[in-house]
N, C-alpha and C positions, 0 to 999 in steps of 0.2 A: 621444568619447562621443556616441552617437546615440540619439535616442528614436524608437521606431517603434510605431505603433498595433497593437492585437491583430489587426485585420483584415489589416494588412500582413504579420503573422507567421502567418496561417493558423489562428489560434485563435478560434473563434466566440463566445467567452464574455465579451466586454466588457473592462472595465478590467484593467490588468495589476498595479495596485498601485503602491507607491512606487518599486520598483526600475526601473532603465532596462531597456528591452526587449533591447537588444543592447549588448555591451561589447567593446572591442577590447583584447586582452591586450598584454603587452610584446612578444610575438613577432609582433604585428600580425595574429593570427588573429581573425576575427570569431566571437563566441560568443553564442548565444541565451541570454539571461539566465534565471536560475532562475524569475523571475516568469512568464515565458512557459511554461516547462516545467510550472510549478505549475498554471497554468490548464488546459493540455491534459491533465495528469495527473488533475486533479479531474474533468474531463469524462469521461475514460476510466474512472476509478474508479466513477463513478455509473452509467455505461452497463453496466459489468461487473457491478456490484452488482445491478442490475435483472434481468439474465439469471440470476444465481445465485439470486435470490429466486424467480424463476419455476420453476427446476428444484428448489429446496429450500425449499418453503414451510414456515413454522413451525420451521425448523431454525436452530441457531447458525451464524453465518457469520463467518469472519475471513480476511482476505487483505491482501496488500500490492500495491496496483496499481502502485506505483512500482517494486517489485522485478520484477513481471511485465513492465512496459513497458520497463525497462532491458534485460531478457533479450531481448525482441523487437526492440528497436532494435539490440542487438548482433547478433542473427540477420540483421537487414536489411543489415548490412555485407556479407553473403554473397549477398544477393538482387539480382535484376535485373528490369527490365521490370515486368509487372503484379504479380508476386509482391512486389516492393519497394513498389510503389504501395499495394497492399492493406494491407501491414503498417503503413506510416507513416500512411496515412489512417485505418486502424482505431484507431490511437493518437491520432486527432484532429488530426494535422498536415495541412497542405495543401501538397503538394510544389510547386505552381506559385508559391506565395508564400513558402515557407520552404525554401531549398536544403537538400538532404540533409546536406551537409557541416556546415552550421550546427547542425543537430540533434545530430549526433555530438559536435561541439565543446562544445555546451551541456551534454550529459550528462557529458562528460569533466570539465568545470569543476564541475558539481554533485556528482559522485561524489567528487572531490577534497575538496570542502568538507564533505561528510557524513562521510567517512572520516578526517577530522582527529582525532587522539587528543584526548580530553577527560577531565577528571578527574571530571566530574559525570554526564554522560549517555554511555552506551556505544552507538554505532551502528556496525555493520559490514555492508556489503552487497557482493554479488558475483554473478557468473554463470559458468557453465561449459558447454561443449559436449562431449558424449561421442559420438564419431563412429566408425563401424565400421572395424575393422582393414582394412588394405590400401588404404583410400582415401587418396590423396595430397592433403594440405591445402596450398593455395597459400600461399607465404611472405607475400604481401601481406595476406591475410586474417589470418594468425596475428599479424603485426606490428601491424596496426590494432586487433585485438581486445585485444592486450596493452597497447598504448599508450593507447588511448582508454578501455578498460573494465577494465583490469588482469585481463582474463579469459584463460583458457587453453582450448585445445582438446585433448582427450585421445583418443588412439587406443584403442579399446575392442573386445575380442573378444566380440561378442554371441552367437557360437556357444557360448560358455560362459556362459549367462545368470546362473548363481549367482555366478560370480566378477565378472561385469560389474555385477550388482546391488550386490555388496559394495563394489566400487570407488566407485560413485556415492554409496552411503549413507555410507560412511566419510568421504568428502570433505565431504559436507554436515554430518554430525555434528560434524566437527572445526571447520568454519567457523562453526557456530551454537552452539559451546560446549556441545554435547550436548543442546540443546533439541529439535532435530529428529533423531530416532533412525532413522527409516525413511522416507525420501522415496519410494523406489521399492519397491513390494511385488511386482510381476510384470513380467518382461521377456520379450519374444518373440524367438526366434532370428532373425526377419526384420527386427528393428529395425535401422535404418540410422543414426539419430541421436537422442539424447536431450538436450534443452535444460533445464538446471536453473537456478534462481535462488534466492538466499537473502537474508534480511535479519535481523539480530539487533539487538535493542534492549533496553537495560536502563536504567531511570530511577527516581529516588526522588522521591516527592511533595514539593513544597516545604512543604506542610503535611500531614504524615503523619497517618494515623488511629492511635488508640491501640488496640493489640490487646486490651487489657483491656475495651474498650467493645464489642467484637464479640459479637453474640448471635444465637441462632437465631430466624429470622423467616420469615413467609410471603412467597413470590414467586409472583405470580399469572400463570400461563401464559396463561390466558384468563379469561372471566367465571365459569367453573365450576371449573376445575382450578387447584390451587396445589401448590407443593413447599416444604419447609423448607430454608433455605439459611443459611450464616453471613453475617450482615449487619453491615457496618462502619458506624460512626457517628461523626460529628463535630458539635459544637455551636458556635454563634456564630462562623461562618466568613464572611469577606468575600471574595468572588470574583466574576469576571465572569459575568453572568447576563442572559438575555433571555427574556421571555415572548412567544411568537409566537401571537397570537390568530388570525391568518389561517389558520395551519396547525394550530392546536390542539395545540401542543407547547411544552415548556420546554427552554431550551438553557443549559448550564452549562459553564464552562471551569475545569479544574483544571490547575495548572502543576507541572512537574517542576523540580527544581533543574537549572540548565543551559538549553540551548536546545531545549526541547521542551514541548509541552502537549497535553492531551487534551480534546476537545470531547464532551460527553455530550448526546444529544438524547432527551428523554423525551416520546413522544406521549401524549396523553390516552387513556384507555381506549377501545379500538375505532378509534383514528385512525392506527394504524401505516401502513396501506396508503395513506392520504391523504398522509402525510409522505413515504413512499417514492416515490410518483408525482411528487412535487414536487422531488425531489432533482436539482438543476442546479447548475453552478458559481455562477450568480447567487444561488441560495438560500444556499449556504455563505458567499459574500461578504457577503450581507445580514446573516446571523447574526453574523459576525465584526465587521462594522462597527457593529452595534447593541448588542453586549455592553457592559454597564456594571457597575461594581462594585456588588454588592448584598449586604446582610447576610442570610446564610442562617441562620435560627435553628437548624435541624437538617437535616443531610444524612445520608441512609442510602444505602449503596451495597453491593451484594453482593460478596463476595470470591469470585472465580471463576477457573477455568482452562478455556479452550475451545480447540479445534483444528479445522481443516478441511483435508481432502485434496481436491485438485482435479485432474481431467484436463481441461486447458483446450482440448484438441483438440475437445471437444464444444461448447464455449462460444464460443471466438473466431470461428468461422464466422458466428455470429449477429451479430457486430460487423463483419463484412465481411472478416475475415482467413481466406480459404478456400483459396486456391491452394497455399499452402505445405504443406498437408496432402495434396495430391493429386498425381497423375502429371504434372500441368501445371506443378508447382513449378519455378521457375528459381532455384536456389541455386548457380549456376555460378561465382560469385565465391568460393565456398569451395573447390571442387575443380577448377574449370575445365570440368566436365561438368554436364549437366542431369539426371543420373540420381539426384539426391538429393532426398528430401522429408523432412519432419519426421514421425516416427512418434508421438512423445509430447511434450507440454509439460506438465510436472507442477509443481504448486505446493502446498506444505503450509505452513500458518501455525499458530503456537501463541501464545496470548495468556494471560498470567497477571496478574491484578490482585489485589494484596494491600494490607495496611495500610501497608507501607513504600513501595510503588510498583508498577511494572509491569516484567515481564520478558517478552520476546517474541522469537520467531523470525519476525517479520513485524509491527512496531509503532512509536509515539511519544507525547509529553506535555504540561505545565501551570504557573501562578503565582498567588500570593495577595497581595492588597493590604492594607496596614494598615487597621484598622477606622476608619470615619469616622461621624460623627453623621448623622441625618436619612436613614435608609434605611427602605424598607418591608420589614418582616420577612416572609420566606417560609420554608416548609419544602419540602424535596425528598426524596421517597422513591422510589428506583429499585427498586420492588417489582413491576414489570411489564416486558415487553419494551422494550428501548431500543437506541439506536445509539451507537457510539463511534468517533471519528476521532482518531488520534494524528498529530501534525504536528511537523516540525522548524521552529522559529520563525525560524531564520536564513534558510532558503531558501523557507519557506512551502509546502514539499512535504508532502503527506499521505502518511505512511509506512504507516499501517495503517487499515483500516476494519473494524468489527465490528458484527454484530447479535447481541445476547444475548437469546435467547428462553427459554432455560432454563439458569441458571448451574450447575445440578447435572449437566448432561450435559457430558462431556468433548468 
């Protein structure tokens, strides 16, 4: 058992938390621990979020950075040279300090932990590559993709775009238990490869809201506009809370039964951009470290269902992942030839938050502590735009991130 500092592991964001950075399995493979992957994943999530906000101001946003990063790390199994370097550095790893093999072994270990069957929280995640017909896929790539990521590569006839689209959409619909019905809407006959990723989460609140208490209430889109939404309500709740005076926001954690929790960040009126600009791994760590049980006299939270479709080919180049989408792409570890590039990386996330809990095809959850005396009483009304981060509490991986600007918009 060896302890390695974040700098040694190529993650620029400070402490790794309680878990040891690297662990040696029974088969003597070195594995990057989930705390390292968690730090890099948070860094990638916030970088991606900032790009999405720039392109979609004032829109609902929901995505799973973990699902996206897993798909890209899977793709990197087939990459070489600068294409490989761009993918892994874009995901916030430093190849000089973290060997590629360690990254893959770390993801393998993490995916095994996340996909363990549980009777309280359901999490399933996976990736697939759909590659054009007649391309011969190297056995080594197929074996590694299956062994490390439980992923498969499918030979697909893109000359029949309707059938190819149905193949991909049926696969994702089945894997997400019907939550994501149409991942791909348009396919080009020139498509050479489609990379898809999915994550399905279903969790029940440890302290559920009573549906009889849900009422119609105003949600303020900005200082002038509002919409009527179903507002859930719970009174005299004790849960982790932190008031961040520096960033003018309040932070609340709600827990699911099982190993998941949801962090809700409510910026003061007009302070959303300030909070967004401050999103760094250190910020999230500070919030989590400073949360303390607090008596919430009344909590109001909108009941909502939001979804986001993303073509990441427009966004990943902003994070340094460029070559894989160009004619300079070197994905020769997939086919042995350099004539393959990625045509599309698509990601669709759906997030449902109700009185009983959360269901998502890209998401995670929360916990309540028995009431104690001597608390300052506070009320929290989520009646204006807010952020939500769902995490697996065993691995500290953020599974979903969302910005809710209008709970009424799907």
